[in-house]
N, C-alpha and C positions, 0 to 999 in steps of 0.2 A: 273411569278406567279407560274406556274407549278413546276419550279425548286425549289422554296421556299417550296411548299407543299411537294415535294419529300424529301427535306432535313429534314423537320420537322418530317415526318413519319419515315424516316430512323433513326433519333435520338431516336424516341420513341421505335422503334424495338430494337435498341441496349440496351437501358435502361431496357426494359422489359426482354430481354434475360439475361442481366448481373444480374438481380435480380430474376430470375425464379427458382433458387435453391441455397441452402446453407446447410452447414453441420457442426456439432460439432463432432470432432474426439477425443475420449478419448484414449490417448496413452501415458500419463505421466508415466515415468519410476517408480515413487514412488506410482502410483495409482494401485488399484486392478481392477477397472472396465475398460474394453477395448471395443472399438467398435465405433459406430457412431449413432448420431441422425440426420436424414436428413429431410430438409424442401423443399418441391417442390410445386410451384405454380400450381393451377388448375384453370379452367375457372370460378368456383364459390367459390373458397376458397383456402385452403392450405392442402396439404397432409403431414403428419408427420410419418416417418418410423424409428422405433427403432430397432437396432441390437447391443446388448451389451452382453458381457460375464463378469464373475467375480461377478455376483449378487448372492444373497442367498435367497433360498425359505423360510428361517426362518425369513426373515426380510421384512419390508414394504418399497417400493421404490417410494416415490413421486418424481416428477420431474417438473422443472420449467425453463422458460427463465428469466434470471435476467438482470437488467439494464446495468451493466458494464461488461467489459472484465476482465480477470484475471490480477492482478497486480503482476508483477515479483518481487516486493519488498518482498513479502511473500513466504515462502516455501509451498510445497504441502503436505497435503491437506489444510493447514491453509488458503491458498489463496482463497479457496472456500467460506470462511466466509466474504470476502471483495469485493463482487460483487454487493453490494446494494440490494434493494428489488426486488420483482418480477416485470417484465415489465408490467406497468399498466397505459397507457397514458390517459385512460378515467376515472380513479379514481373509480373503482368498489367499491361498498359498502361491504367491507370485514369485517366490524365491526358488521354486522348483525348476530344475533345468528344462523340463518339458512342459512348462505352464502353457505356452502358446498352443501346443498340440492338444493338450487336455482341454483347454478352454474352447477351442474351435470345435471339438468333438462333443462337448457337454457344457451347455451354458451355465449349469448349476455350479461349475467349478471356476467360473470367471469372477473377476471383480464386477459388481453390478454395473458400474459405469464404463466398463471396457467394451465399447461398441465395436472397435476394430477387432478385438479378440473374438467376439461373438459372430460378427458378420463380415469381417475382413475390411481392408481399406476401402475408402469410397471409390467406386469405379468411375472412370472419367472417359467421356466421349468428347474429344476436342477440348473445350475448356469447361464443360458442364459435367456435374456429378449428380446423378439421379438414382434413387433406389428406394424400395420399400421392404422392410424387414420385420420379423416378429420375434419378440422376446417372450417365450411362453412359460407358463407356470409349471415347469418340469420339477421344480423344487423351490422352496422359499429362499434357499441360498443362491445368490447370484442373480435373482430376478430383479428387474428394474420396474418401478411403478411410476405413474405420472407424478404422484405426490413427492416421490424421491427427487424428481428432476427440477421441480419448481423451486426457485431460490438458489439454483446452482448455475453452472455455466457449461457450455459445450466448446471444446477446443478441437480445431482441425489442424493437423500438422502438414506442413509442406516439406517433405524430406527428399533431399537430393540423393537418389539411389547410389549406393556404394560410398556415401560420404556422411560423416557425422553432422554436416552442416544442415541446418533446418531453421525455419521460422514458423510461427504459429499464428492462427487467426482464431478469434473467440467471440462468443456472444452469450449474454445472460439468458436464462430460461424463465419464462413467465407463463402463468396459467392463462388460457384463452377459452372461449366458447367452442365447443366441438362443432365440426362441420361434417357434412355427409362425405363418405368415401366410397369409391367404386370397388374397393377390395371386398371380397366376400367375407362376411362375418363368420368366425368359426362357431361350431356347435358347442355350447357349454358342456364341460366334462365333470364339473363339480356339482354334486347333488345339492339342489336348493338354490343354485346360483340364479340371480335375476339381473336383467339389464336395468338401466336407469328408467327406461320407458315402462317396464313391468312394474317397478316400484311406484312410479307415478300413478299408474292405473290402480294399484292397490290402495294408495293413499286416497284417491278420488272415491273409490268404492266405500272405504271406511268413513269418509266424510259424509257421504250420502246416508250411510247407515246411522251415524250419529244424529243427523238432522231428522231422520225418520223417527227415531226413538224419542227425540226431544219433542 
């Protein structure tokens, strides 16, 4: 029985680790925007880190996680128009006339992939856009997970202020190994929540117990 428990816990740790970080890398040779949008799992939500160049301070840069990955059938940047809608598994009420205001005030009312609605457009300093944001577990509705992002795409819009003219830049999201971050880790608020490290320690302890009994 203990061996079974150890096996189940070990599998859970592997799954949690493999889905604890993901990144969209903007590196298309035909694109202007370069850099990354990184998603990292936290104890009570998701951290989103933006590090992009090639942006313009004269433009507005909304950004979103879209349902599909890029289709190689289309050239760049036309491919960015064929990634389907924003990721929205809970069918947020986006038809409401005050959706933007409600979303910015309460993330649980947003489309899960509406990063601009939750955090605002990417702030630009010169041609660089950098920022770190948290998508917290205020509610299951509207929350974005690392596993939600993997296999999808991130689209960054370059909108000419006051004009409907725009073009998009996009990149696929892939799972990656987590890297240390200087941001402070929030204190878990859910009873019984464990970090990946805690789960690994628990597995190691149970393995030693099984070996001792054997």
